[in-house]
Backbone bond lengths (Angstrom), bond angles and torsions (degrees), N, CA, C in turn:
res aa  C-N    CA-C-N  psi(-1)  N-CA   C-N-CA  omega(-1)  CA-C   N-CA-C  phi
1 M - - - 1.455 - - 1.520 109.13 -
2 S 1.312 116.45 161.37 1.448 119.48 177.70 1.518 109.56 -77.06
3 K 1.330 115.17 158.49 1.451 119.89 179.00 1.523 108.89 -67.07
4 S 1.314 116.23 130.75 1.453 120.46 -178.82 1.522 108.62 -140.61
5 F 1.340 116.18 123.18 1.452 119.79 -177.70 1.518 109.74 -112.74
6 N 1.314 116.26 125.66 1.448 122.83 179.09 1.522 107.59 -153.57
7 E 1.340 117.78 -165.49 1.460 119.57 -177.55 1.530 112.16 -64.08
8 N 1.331 116.74 -25.68 1.460 119.15 177.29 1.525 111.55 -69.46
9 S 1.327 115.86 -51.10 1.462 119.75 -176.86 1.517 112.30 -73.10
10 R 1.330 116.88 -29.90 1.461 120.16 -175.65 1.527 112.99 -88.15
11 V 1.328 117.07 -27.05 1.463 118.67 -174.63 1.535 112.09 -128.19
12 K 1.334 117.38 -51.46 1.468 119.62 -173.72 1.526 113.10 -64.97
13 I 1.323 117.32 -50.94 1.465 119.85 -178.10 1.531 111.31 -62.75
14 P 1.353 119.28 -46.96 1.465 118.63 174.73 1.529 112.75 -57.16
15 A 1.344 117.05 -37.21 1.468 119.96 178.60 1.514 110.97 -61.10
16 I 1.330 117.03 -45.95 1.464 120.94 -179.45 1.524 110.51 -65.40
17 V 1.308 116.93 -43.22 1.470 120.50 179.60 1.528 110.39 -59.38
18 H 1.325 116.91 -44.17 1.464 119.43 -179.90 1.524 111.28 -66.72
19 L 1.314 118.31 -33.39 1.465 119.98 177.66 1.522 111.25 -62.68
20 T 1.327 116.86 -33.92 1.468 118.64 178.45 1.524 111.23 -67.42
21 R 1.319 117.59 -22.51 1.470 121.01 175.30 1.524 110.90 -70.29
22 L 1.326 116.80 -18.08 1.467 122.27 179.72 1.527 111.10 -98.27
23 N 1.326 116.01 17.42 1.466 122.53 179.73 1.528 113.61 74.29
24 Y 1.325 117.35 19.95 1.460 120.06 168.36 1.522 107.45 -81.77
25 K 1.300 116.32 134.43 1.461 120.77 177.73 1.525 109.25 -92.40
26 Y 1.324 116.58 128.90 1.463 119.50 175.98 1.519 109.65 -76.45
27 V 1.335 115.71 128.33 1.464 122.09 179.28 1.519 108.03 -121.16
28 S 1.313 116.98 128.66 1.460 121.63 178.55 1.523 109.93 -76.69
29 F 1.327 116.91 115.79 1.465 120.72 -177.87 1.519 111.85 -57.57
30 K 1.318 117.17 -39.69 1.467 119.60 -176.61 1.523 112.01 -64.55
31 N 1.348 117.20 -20.89 1.461 120.57 179.42 1.524 113.18 -88.80
32 V 1.334 117.29 -14.64 1.472 119.59 -175.69 1.526 112.12 -127.12
33 E 1.310 117.25 11.97 1.464 120.65 -174.49 1.518 112.49 -52.83
34 N 1.316 117.80 -36.60 1.464 121.32 -177.98 1.529 112.84 -68.55
35 Y 1.338 116.68 -14.89 1.467 120.64 179.47 1.534 112.38 -95.88
36 I 1.332 117.14 -0.33 1.464 120.97 -179.31 1.532 109.53 -91.49
37 D 1.327 116.93 122.74 1.457 121.10 175.50 1.532 108.35 -71.59
38 V 1.319 117.70 117.90 1.468 120.71 -170.15 1.528 112.84 -69.86
39 E 1.333 118.04 -20.01 1.461 120.16 -178.33 1.523 112.90 -85.17
40 T 1.327 117.25 -19.72 1.464 120.58 -176.87 1.527 113.05 -132.17
41 N 1.338 116.96 -15.80 1.473 123.80 -172.87 1.527 112.79 67.09
42 I 1.321 117.77 18.41 1.460 120.23 172.27 1.524 108.34 -66.52
43 Y 1.325 115.26 130.41 1.462 121.92 177.50 1.528 106.33 -85.12
44 K 1.333 115.96 95.93 1.464 122.06 -167.32 1.529 113.40 -63.32
45 K 1.300 117.80 -33.89 1.465 120.72 -177.87 1.530 110.70 -62.47
46 T 1.325 116.70 -47.94 1.462 120.27 179.18 1.517 111.03 -74.13
47 F 1.316 118.05 -38.39 1.469 122.41 178.76 1.526 110.24 -54.13
48 E 1.313 115.93 -47.90 1.462 121.41 -179.81 1.526 111.20 -63.03
49 F 1.321 116.50 -48.46 1.465 120.78 -178.47 1.529 111.27 -63.74
50 A 1.338 116.31 -43.72 1.466 120.90 -176.35 1.518 112.09 -65.39
51 L 1.333 117.90 -43.04 1.463 119.97 -178.95 1.521 111.61 -62.97
52 R 1.307 115.93 -38.79 1.463 119.02 177.25 1.530 110.72 -68.26
53 K 1.306 116.25 -36.09 1.462 120.72 -178.01 1.523 112.30 -70.44
54 I 1.318 118.50 -52.03 1.467 120.34 -172.69 1.520 112.58 -78.12
55 N 1.341 117.86 -18.82 1.464 119.99 179.33 1.526 112.88 -100.41
56 A 1.343 116.02 -14.21 1.473 120.99 177.93 1.523 112.44 50.70
57 V 1.338 114.90 43.83 1.469 120.43 177.34 1.525 108.56 -134.03
58 E 1.324 114.79 162.03 1.455 120.52 176.17 1.520 109.24 -79.57
59 L 1.311 116.18 122.33 1.459 121.61 176.52 1.513 108.69 -125.57
60 S 1.309 116.30 125.32 1.459 120.72 -179.54 1.517 110.27 -77.49
61 D 1.323 116.39 165.43 1.463 120.39 175.38 1.520 110.06 -59.78
62 S 1.332 116.24 -34.43 1.463 121.13 178.40 1.529 111.00 -65.51
63 D 1.339 116.83 -38.89 1.467 120.50 176.80 1.523 110.59 -59.97
64 I 1.339 115.53 -45.81 1.466 120.17 -178.94 1.522 110.96 -61.44
65 E 1.330 116.79 -44.93 1.461 120.49 179.43 1.523 111.10 -63.61
66 N 1.330 117.00 -36.87 1.464 120.27 178.08 1.529 111.35 -65.87
67 F 1.339 116.87 -37.90 1.466 120.16 177.95 1.531 110.44 -64.44
68 I 1.330 116.67 -43.87 1.464 120.37 178.87 1.523 110.15 -63.59
69 R 1.320 116.49 -40.64 1.463 120.38 178.61 1.532 110.63 -63.42
70 E 1.329 116.80 -40.41 1.466 120.07 178.45 1.522 110.96 -64.63
71 I 1.323 116.93 -41.48 1.463 120.44 178.14 1.525 110.25 -62.59
72 K 1.329 117.38 -43.57 1.459 120.79 178.23 1.523 110.77 -56.20
73 N 1.334 115.97 -43.99 1.462 120.40 -176.35 1.523 112.39 -65.70
74 I 1.337 117.30 -39.91 1.466 118.40 -177.57 1.521 111.86 -79.36
75 L 1.327 117.61 -18.70 1.462 120.42 -179.05 1.530 113.30 -75.03
76 V 1.331 117.96 -10.13 1.472 119.31 178.96 1.522 111.67 -89.96
77 A 1.336 117.23 -3.61 1.467 120.49 -178.67 1.524 111.42 -68.64
78 E 1.335 115.64 148.37 1.472 121.30 177.07 1.524 108.90 -87.22
79 D 1.327 116.47 63.63 1.463 119.92 -174.03 1.525 113.02 -133.68
80 L 1.324 117.53 16.42 1.463 123.02 -177.10 1.529 112.12 56.89
81 G 1.330 115.18 28.37 1.459 119.36 175.39 1.512 115.05 81.60
82 R 1.331 118.75 17.46 1.458 120.22 -177.52 1.530 112.48 -64.69
83 K 1.322 117.07 -39.68 1.469 119.48 179.30 1.527 110.01 -64.35
84 F 1.319 116.04 -41.00 1.462 119.08 177.79 1.524 110.62 -65.94
85 Y 1.322 116.73 -40.99 1.459 121.03 179.15 1.529 110.96 -60.17
86 D 1.326 116.13 -38.65 1.466 119.84 176.58 1.525 110.92 -62.17
87 K 1.333 116.09 -36.89 1.475 118.95 177.40 1.528 110.53 -66.16
88 L 1.327 116.98 -37.90 1.465 120.07 176.62 1.526 110.93 -61.17
89 K 1.319 116.23 -41.05 1.461 120.57 -175.77 1.524 112.96 -78.87
90 F 1.331 116.29 -41.23 1.466 119.67 -169.03 1.527 114.46 -112.92
91 G 1.323 117.90 -9.87 1.454 120.07 177.37 1.514 113.31 103.45
92 I 1.312 114.58 172.98 1.456 122.13 -176.75 1.526 108.88 -128.71
93 G 1.329 117.10 154.92 1.462 119.65 -179.76 1.517 110.80 61.42
94 D 1.317 116.17 -134.45 1.462 122.02 -179.49 1.531 110.01 -88.07
95 N 1.362 114.43 68.14 1.468 121.74 178.66 1.534 113.31 57.73
96 I 1.312 116.31 38.61 1.462 120.90 175.62 1.522 108.42 -86.42
97 R 1.320 117.28 119.62 1.458 121.62 -177.62 1.534 110.91 -74.53
98 L 1.331 115.40 137.83 1.459 120.91 173.13 1.527 110.53 -89.60
99 I 1.327 116.62 -28.46 1.462 123.04 179.04 1.527 108.56 -139.11
100 D 1.314 116.56 138.46 1.456 121.69 175.15 1.519 108.34 -92.48
101 F 1.337 116.46 97.65 1.454 120.72 -178.18 1.526 112.82 -76.23
102 E 1.314 116.59 -28.17 1.459 120.11 -177.44 1.523 112.02 -75.88
103 N 1.328 116.23 -30.88 1.466 121.23 -178.72 1.527 108.65 -129.30
104 P 1.334 117.76 80.61 1.471 121.75 -175.11 1.519 113.46 -54.20
105 E 1.333 117.22 -32.51 1.459 120.52 -177.84 1.526 112.63 -66.04
106 N 1.332 117.83 -14.88 1.465 120.92 178.30 1.522 112.50 -78.45
107 N 1.319 116.40 -16.79 1.464 120.55 -178.92 1.523 110.77 -81.59
108 I 1.332 115.40 162.57 1.462 121.40 -179.67 1.527 108.19 -111.99
109 F 1.322 115.75 117.42 1.462 122.60 -177.07 1.524 109.17 -105.26
110 E 1.336 116.87 124.44 1.463 121.40 -177.05 1.517 110.79 -137.31
111 V 1.324 115.51 157.53 1.457 121.37 179.40 1.525 109.05 -137.89
112 M 1.321 116.02 137.62 1.465 122.59 175.89 1.517 108.37 -131.42
113 T 1.318 115.86 163.23 1.461 120.91 176.61 1.524 110.96 -121.56
114 E 1.335 115.08 145.59 1.466 122.77 175.31 1.532 112.90 60.06
115 V 1.328 116.99 41.01 1.473 121.18 174.78 1.529 107.54 -82.03
116 P 1.327 119.28 120.47 1.468 120.23 -176.44 1.526 112.89 -75.07
117 Y 1.315 116.36 134.67 1.460 122.87 170.77 1.524 105.43 -95.67
118 R 1.339 116.90 112.03 1.461 120.87 -167.33 1.522 113.48 -118.15
119 N 1.326 114.44 146.77 1.460 121.49 168.03 1.520 106.15 -147.20
120 G 1.335 115.62 98.13 1.459 119.63 -174.79 1.513 110.52 63.35
121 K 1.326 117.30 -124.02 1.461 121.82 179.82 1.528 112.17 -85.98
122 D 1.323 116.58 -11.45 1.463 120.57 -179.15 1.520 109.50 -87.22
123 R 1.338 115.42 140.67 1.454 119.36 179.04 1.523 110.85 -163.20
124 F 1.326 115.05 156.94 1.468 121.52 167.47 1.516 107.31 -142.97
125 R 1.326 116.30 156.72 1.460 121.93 -174.62 1.531 109.93 -124.36
126 P 1.325 118.76 99.34 1.468 119.04 173.27 1.526 109.92 -58.45
127 D 1.303 116.61 148.13 1.466 119.95 -178.31 1.525 111.75 -62.42
128 V 1.318 116.80 -42.80 1.468 121.43 -178.30 1.521 108.43 -137.02
129 T 1.326 117.03 131.86 1.462 121.31 176.26 1.523 109.58 -116.37
130 I 1.332 115.62 133.78 1.456 123.35 -178.47 1.525 109.31 -102.41
131 F 1.328 116.30 128.27 1.459 121.64 179.07 1.526 110.42 -116.62
132 I 1.318 116.49 136.27 1.464 121.43 168.07 1.518 107.22 -122.04
133 N 1.316 115.95 119.96 1.463 122.42 -176.84 1.530 111.88 54.19
134 G 1.322 115.29 36.04 1.459 120.59 177.22 1.516 114.44 85.35
135 L 1.329 118.11 -4.17 1.467 121.88 -179.22 1.528 109.84 -93.77
136 P 1.336 118.34 126.68 1.474 121.32 -178.86 1.524 110.40 -79.97
137 L 1.317 116.88 88.32 1.457 121.18 -168.67 1.520 115.06 -98.03
138 A 1.317 117.55 -9.27 1.465 119.56 -179.92 1.519 109.42 -156.06
139 F 1.327 115.27 158.90 1.462 119.08 171.83 1.512 110.28 -146.85
140 I 1.326 114.38 160.06 1.464 122.66 -179.47 1.527 108.44 -122.73
141 E 1.318 116.62 131.37 1.461 122.11 172.81 1.532 108.01 -113.27
142 V 1.313 116.51 133.55 1.465 120.24 -175.95 1.529 111.01 -120.88
143 K 1.318 114.28 153.73 1.452 121.33 177.08 1.523 109.31 -135.47
144 I 1.316 116.67 161.79 1.461 122.03 179.59 1.529 109.09 -57.60
145 P 1.324 118.44 136.85 1.466 120.93 179.19 1.524 112.60 -53.61
146 D 1.339 114.03 143.83 1.475 122.13 178.94 1.519 112.23 62.32
147 N 1.340 115.37 30.05 1.461 120.70 -179.90 1.522 109.05 -112.35
148 K 1.317 116.99 83.37 1.456 121.79 -176.72 1.529 111.77 -62.42
149 E 1.318 116.14 -40.28 1.461 119.57 -178.39 1.527 110.94 -63.23
150 G 1.351 116.50 -32.89 1.457 119.96 -179.48 1.510 112.52 -64.56
151 I 1.346 117.05 -41.18 1.459 120.91 178.64 1.522 110.01 -65.23
152 Q 1.328 117.21 -44.30 1.457 120.72 179.61 1.521 111.07 -63.17
153 A 1.330 116.96 -41.42 1.462 121.01 179.44 1.529 110.73 -64.01
154 E 1.335 116.78 -40.32 1.465 120.29 179.18 1.526 110.77 -65.81
155 Y 1.306 116.14 -40.51 1.457 121.08 176.23 1.535 110.42 -57.58
156 N 1.320 116.90 -45.98 1.465 121.12 -179.60 1.520 111.61 -65.77
157 R 1.342 116.62 -41.31 1.461 119.99 179.78 1.528 111.61 -63.44
158 M 1.344 116.83 -43.83 1.454 119.28 -177.49 1.525 111.05 -68.83
159 N 1.313 117.39 -36.79 1.465 120.18 174.84 1.524 110.72 -59.26
160 K 1.318 115.96 -43.93 1.462 120.58 -179.10 1.522 111.19 -65.77
161 R 1.339 116.89 -43.57 1.461 120.52 -179.11 1.522 111.98 -62.85
162 F 1.327 115.89 -50.18 1.461 118.76 -173.28 1.523 112.42 -75.36
163 S 1.332 117.60 -9.93 1.467 119.87 173.57 1.525 111.37 -82.18
164 Q 1.328 116.66 -12.28 1.460 121.35 -176.92 1.529 111.31 -91.91
165 E 1.309 115.52 132.45 1.470 120.99 -176.87 1.528 112.10 -59.80
166 K 1.326 118.19 -29.30 1.460 120.52 -177.79 1.524 112.52 -64.60
167 Y 1.340 117.39 -19.50 1.462 120.66 177.37 1.531 111.90 -107.32
168 R 1.346 116.90 19.39 1.459 120.68 -174.48 1.523 112.31 -59.88
169 R 1.329 118.03 -43.26 1.469 120.20 -179.13 1.528 111.34 -60.18
170 F 1.326 116.13 -40.61 1.462 119.22 -178.22 1.527 111.13 -72.03
171 A 1.333 116.81 -36.17 1.462 119.71 176.26 1.520 110.52 -63.72
172 N 1.326 116.61 -38.25 1.463 120.71 -175.75 1.526 113.76 -78.23
173 I 1.320 117.46 -27.95 1.472 119.39 -179.45 1.523 111.72 -85.38
174 T 1.340 117.00 -21.89 1.464 121.34 -176.90 1.526 110.75 -76.17
175 Q 1.330 116.63 123.88 1.456 122.08 179.62 1.527 112.46 -96.38
176 L 1.305 116.72 -26.42 1.454 120.12 -174.68 1.515 110.88 -154.35
177 M 1.343 115.91 135.91 1.457 122.62 173.63 1.522 108.40 -122.20
178 I 1.326 116.48 137.92 1.463 121.09 175.94 1.533 107.92 -123.07
179 F 1.317 116.03 133.80 1.459 122.26 178.72 1.528 108.04 -125.05
180 S 1.324 117.13 136.12 1.465 118.51 -179.16 1.520 112.58 -157.86
181 N 1.337 114.71 149.31 1.464 121.04 167.19 1.530 109.73 -112.69
182 N 1.332 116.07 15.56 1.472 123.16 175.19 1.523 112.67 60.79
183 S 1.303 115.81 30.56 1.462 120.29 176.58 1.521 109.49 -109.01
184 E 1.323 115.31 162.12 1.456 119.48 176.60 1.530 109.55 -73.35
185 Y 1.331 115.86 153.85 1.456 120.33 176.07 1.526 110.33 -63.22
186 D 1.315 115.74 142.54 1.457 121.85 175.28 1.526 107.29 -111.05
187 D 1.326 116.86 99.24 1.462 120.99 -175.06 1.523 113.08 -69.03
188 S 1.326 117.18 -8.90 1.467 119.68 179.35 1.525 112.01 -84.50
189 E 1.332 116.63 -11.27 1.465 120.09 -179.04 1.521 110.83 -71.12
190 V 1.317 116.23 132.62 1.463 120.79 176.29 1.522 109.54 -68.31
191 V 1.320 115.78 -45.95 1.464 121.82 173.63 1.526 106.55 -111.95
192 P 1.321 118.19 104.98 1.470 121.00 -175.10 1.526 112.10 -64.07
193 I 1.317 116.70 119.83 1.469 121.03 176.55 1.526 110.97 -137.56
194 E 1.307 116.59 15.35 1.461 121.36 178.76 1.515 108.34 -117.25
195 G 1.343 117.22 121.77 1.461 120.12 179.02 1.520 112.34 124.05
196 A 1.334 115.62 -147.48 1.467 122.10 179.94 1.520 109.27 -119.74
197 F 1.326 116.00 137.58 1.457 121.66 -176.08 1.525 109.87 -135.18
198 Y 1.314 116.33 152.97 1.456 119.62 175.81 1.520 109.88 -129.44
199 A 1.318 115.22 156.33 1.456 121.15 -179.49 1.520 109.45 -154.35
200 A 1.324 115.35 158.88 1.462 121.80 170.15 1.522 107.83 -102.30
201 S 1.313 116.51 168.90 1.459 120.71 -177.40 1.529 111.63 -65.12
202 D 1.312 114.84 150.23 1.454 121.69 173.71 1.520 107.33 -156.84
203 Y 1.321 117.21 148.28 1.462 120.23 179.18 1.522 112.16 -89.92
204 E 1.330 118.05 -10.46 1.458 120.76 -174.61 1.525 111.76 -116.65
205 N 1.316 116.27 -68.71 1.462 119.96 -178.65 1.524 109.94 -137.58
206 L 1.324 115.94 115.83 1.453 120.01 175.77 1.528 109.56 -65.39
207 F 1.321 116.18 141.09 1.456 120.45 176.62 1.519 108.05 -108.71
208 F 1.330 116.55 113.15 1.454 122.10 -176.19 1.531 110.38 -87.59
209 N 1.324 114.77 135.40 1.452 121.06 -179.80 1.520 110.23 -120.53
210 R 1.320 116.40 150.03 1.462 121.61 171.47 1.531 108.66 -99.09
211 F 1.323 115.58 155.25 1.461 119.80 -178.00 1.518 109.47 -135.29
212 R 1.324 115.11 124.23 1.462 120.36 174.83 1.523 108.30 -124.17
213 E 1.311 115.94 133.71 1.463 121.55 -178.92 1.523 110.33 -90.03
214 E 1.334 115.36 128.11 1.459 119.48 177.96 1.528 111.26 -81.67
215 N 1.328 115.81 -35.35 1.461 120.23 -177.64 1.524 110.42 -93.37
216 L 1.321 116.83 88.15 1.463 121.30 -177.03 1.525 112.57 -69.88
217 E 1.307 116.68 -10.76 1.462 121.02 178.92 1.534 111.27 -64.81
218 I 1.321 116.19 -19.25 1.465 120.01 -178.43 1.528 111.55 -60.52
219 Y 1.334 117.31 -28.93 1.461 119.92 -179.28 1.524 111.97 -65.06
220 N 1.323 116.25 -26.48 1.463 120.00 -179.77 1.528 112.63 -78.35
221 Q 1.331 116.75 -7.55 1.454 121.16 -178.32 1.527 112.05 -95.07
222 I 1.319 116.75 1.69 1.462 121.12 -174.24 1.523 110.13 -101.83
223 T 1.320 116.30 139.63 1.461 120.94 -176.04 1.525 111.90 -69.62
224 S 1.320 115.34 163.58 1.465 121.55 178.04 1.525 110.52 -75.51
225 I 1.316 115.84 165.58 1.463 121.21 177.36 1.524 109.46 -69.77
226 D 1.318 116.54 132.02 1.462 122.34 175.86 1.528 107.51 -85.56
227 D 1.315 116.77 117.72 1.459 121.54 -174.45 1.522 112.16 -60.15
228 S 1.319 117.57 -41.36 1.465 120.45 -178.73 1.527 111.41 -67.89
229 V 1.331 116.41 -36.25 1.468 120.54 177.28 1.524 110.09 -67.18
230 E 1.331 115.93 -44.46 1.463 120.18 178.29 1.530 110.70 -59.66
231 N 1.331 116.87 -43.72 1.465 120.60 178.79 1.525 111.18 -60.74
232 N 1.321 116.89 -40.13 1.457 121.10 179.73 1.525 111.47 -63.19
233 I 1.339 115.79 -42.05 1.467 120.20 178.54 1.527 110.78 -64.14
234 L 1.323 115.83 -47.66 1.466 120.44 -179.34 1.528 111.35 -62.92
235 R 1.302 116.46 -40.31 1.470 120.70 -179.79 1.527 110.37 -66.76
236 D 1.331 116.81 -44.97 1.462 121.17 -176.82 1.527 112.06 -66.51
237 T 1.330 116.59 -30.35 1.464 120.98 -179.51 1.532 113.02 -97.95
238 N 1.338 115.47 6.88 1.469 121.79 177.94 1.531 113.16 64.02
239 Y 1.332 116.03 38.31 1.464 120.15 177.57 1.524 112.20 -125.00
240 L 1.312 118.01 21.83 1.462 120.25 -177.73 1.525 111.66 -60.42
241 A 1.319 117.66 -28.99 1.461 121.29 -176.31 1.518 113.26 -66.94
242 I 1.319 118.41 -19.34 1.462 119.34 -177.05 1.529 112.32 -88.33
243 K 1.328 117.51 -8.44 1.461 118.94 -176.94 1.530 110.74 -60.06
244 S 1.305 115.59 139.35 1.461 124.70 178.05 1.524 113.49 73.50
245 T 1.322 118.20 0.44 1.460 118.72 174.65 1.530 108.47 -73.98
246 P 1.321 118.61 146.59 1.469 121.12 -177.72 1.527 113.26 -55.59
247 E 1.328 117.11 -40.31 1.469 118.80 -177.35 1.523 110.79 -66.27
248 Y 1.333 116.65 -45.22 1.461 119.64 179.53 1.524 110.87 -62.91
249 E 1.330 117.30 -44.55 1.460 121.21 -179.68 1.526 110.81 -62.15
250 N 1.315 116.41 -35.10 1.454 120.71 178.34 1.516 111.04 -63.37
251 F 1.342 116.30 -47.52 1.454 119.69 -178.51 1.527 112.44 -76.20
252 L 1.319 117.39 -20.57 1.460 121.00 176.99 1.520 111.49 -74.77
253 S 1.331 117.07 -25.06 1.455 120.61 179.32 1.520 109.43 -66.27
254 V 1.324 116.21 155.44 1.465 119.77 -179.85 1.523 107.96 -79.48
255 R 1.328 114.04 70.75 1.459 120.21 -175.43 1.519 111.74 -109.91
256 G 1.339 115.28 -30.81 1.450 118.66 -173.53 1.514 111.69 -104.07
257 N 1.313 115.61 168.18 1.450 120.51 -175.31 1.517 113.64 -69.81
258 I 1.331 118.47 -25.24 1.459 118.10 178.12 1.515 109.31 -67.13
259 S 1.321 117.74 -41.07 1.456 120.96 177.71 1.514 110.45 -66.13
260 K 1.319 117.09 -47.75 1.451 120.37 -178.49 1.519 111.39 -63.78
261 S 1.324 117.25 -44.69 1.461 120.34 -177.38 1.511 111.47 -65.92
262 K 1.335 115.81 -41.82 1.461 119.58 177.89 1.507 111.34 -60.57
263 L 1.308 115.45 -50.65 1.457 120.33 -175.86 1.519 111.13 -61.24
264 I 1.322 116.92 -28.06 1.458 120.83 -179.45 1.524 110.98 -87.23
265 M 1.330 117.06 -54.27 1.461 120.36 -170.29 1.518 113.80 -76.73
266 L 1.325 117.49 -30.08 1.460 119.33 -172.47 1.517 114.19 -100.28
267 T 1.319 117.86 5.67 1.448 118.62 178.39 1.519 111.36 -85.61
268 S 1.324 116.15 140.47 1.462 121.18 176.54 1.518 110.75 -97.04
269 R 1.330 117.42 4.60 1.453 120.40 -174.61 1.519 113.42 -85.77
270 R 1.311 116.33 -8.14 1.449 118.33 -178.45 1.522 110.33 -73.54
271 K 1.323 115.41 161.12 1.455 120.18 177.20 1.523 109.55 -70.91
272 N 1.321 116.47 165.34 1.463 122.42 176.44 1.522 112.15 58.15
273 F 1.337 115.91 46.48 1.459 121.00 -179.30 1.524 110.91 -56.01
274 K 1.334 117.24 -43.82 1.451 119.81 -177.95 1.525 111.11 -67.28
275 T 1.326 116.89 -38.60 1.457 119.89 178.57 1.523 111.25 -62.31
276 K 1.325 116.80 -33.45 1.469 120.76 -179.70 1.515 111.68 -64.16
277 C 1.334 116.38 -20.77 1.459 119.49 179.91 1.520 111.76 -69.00
278 E 1.313 117.93 -9.78 1.462 121.03 -178.97 1.525 111.27 -103.94
279 L 1.338 116.95 23.91 1.465 119.06 -166.01 1.525 116.35 -86.26
280 L 1.352 121.76 -30.59 1.462 115.68 -155.93 1.526 120.98 -125.94
281 K 1.336 124.76 -24.35 1.467 120.94 -163.18 1.518 112.92 -64.32
282 L 1.312 116.56 128.31 1.460 122.34 -177.77 1.518 109.14 -97.76
283 T 1.342 116.41 119.25 1.461 118.18 -172.39 1.522 114.10 -133.41
284 C 1.310 118.32 1.40 1.460 120.26 -175.07 1.530 109.33 -76.18
285 K 1.324 117.07 88.65 1.454 122.43 -170.31 1.529 113.74 -74.52
286 N 1.321 117.25 -27.76 1.464 119.19 -173.29 1.519 112.88 -100.24
287 S 1.341 115.91 24.06 1.459 119.46 -179.91 1.509 110.06 -133.04
288 S 1.311 116.74 142.45 1.460 119.96 177.12 1.521 110.43 -71.60
289 L 1.328 116.72 -21.70 1.461 121.33 175.67 1.510 107.54 -106.94
290 K 1.324 117.02 104.82 1.454 120.63 -179.27 1.513 109.57 -80.27
291 V 1.303 115.89 135.21 1.450 120.41 -178.91 1.512 109.50 -116.14
292 A 1.337 116.28 157.57 1.450 120.65 -173.59 1.509 111.93 -82.13
293 N 1.341 116.04 122.53 1.449 122.19 162.25 1.520 104.63 -86.11
294 S 1.296 113.72 -15.19 1.449 125.93 166.28 1.498 114.83 75.38
295 K 1.320 114.17 111.13 1.449 121.75 173.69 1.509 107.59 -138.17
296 K 1.292 116.42 121.41 1.466 121.76 175.79 1.504 107.26 -163.78
297 I 1.322 117.03 135.12 1.447 117.63 -172.66 1.516 113.20 -111.85
298 F 1.329 118.71 11.47 1.448 120.81 179.65 1.519 109.77 -95.97
């Protein structure tokens, strides 16, 4: 294909490549679509394998289906996903863990692109979806660099979507959203819309936060890009032709806030992994300034 530069090549593909440096495995959605539960986007193949692995118990196919059915039922509650969050923290069924917080390396971290969030004929496709043990717990939306209007438009779209009951399950299962145009923060902005932002689910108004890392040494703890993995991502997304071009290499470097924020917020290699699970949920309903009771599972 001819070289084509847009928000995918400049932001989305570099984001996915950097996630693989954090031990996220890239999975081609078109190859596993039949394993995605359309009502929750749970990746059933990994969900089944992971639960058996981290719990070291025999689980029948019927057990797995019952767990998915239970998750579906609690995701329709008008509780901003609190019941589901409790399952993440304390387990499901007879104390079956969904995530191993004590041993992060036991979990399975995966990333896909363009996974549709569906309800009947209605759907939207986040640019990047993050899975832990088959659970779609986060997503990333990207915009063309230096495109302030794009970030604002995405903010408005997500507010509208998550206010609608038809997307309630997806609002409740999502633990973290990241939005970025891969630009540096502009501290002179009255309403910050330049850079990378994160938020937790809300049915009314998402509260966007900025994130700056104080310990820059963390970047030295991350592995290098695997050339074969990068080639696979580029080939699967039809962008192999842009590899090694100056523009792509520029955006692939850890120069922009989407790269920095991802490498910081989505890594499981940091200390106090379990403590990080208390980081993000915004619940202060009667205040114009929402504060974190903190829910985050990365």
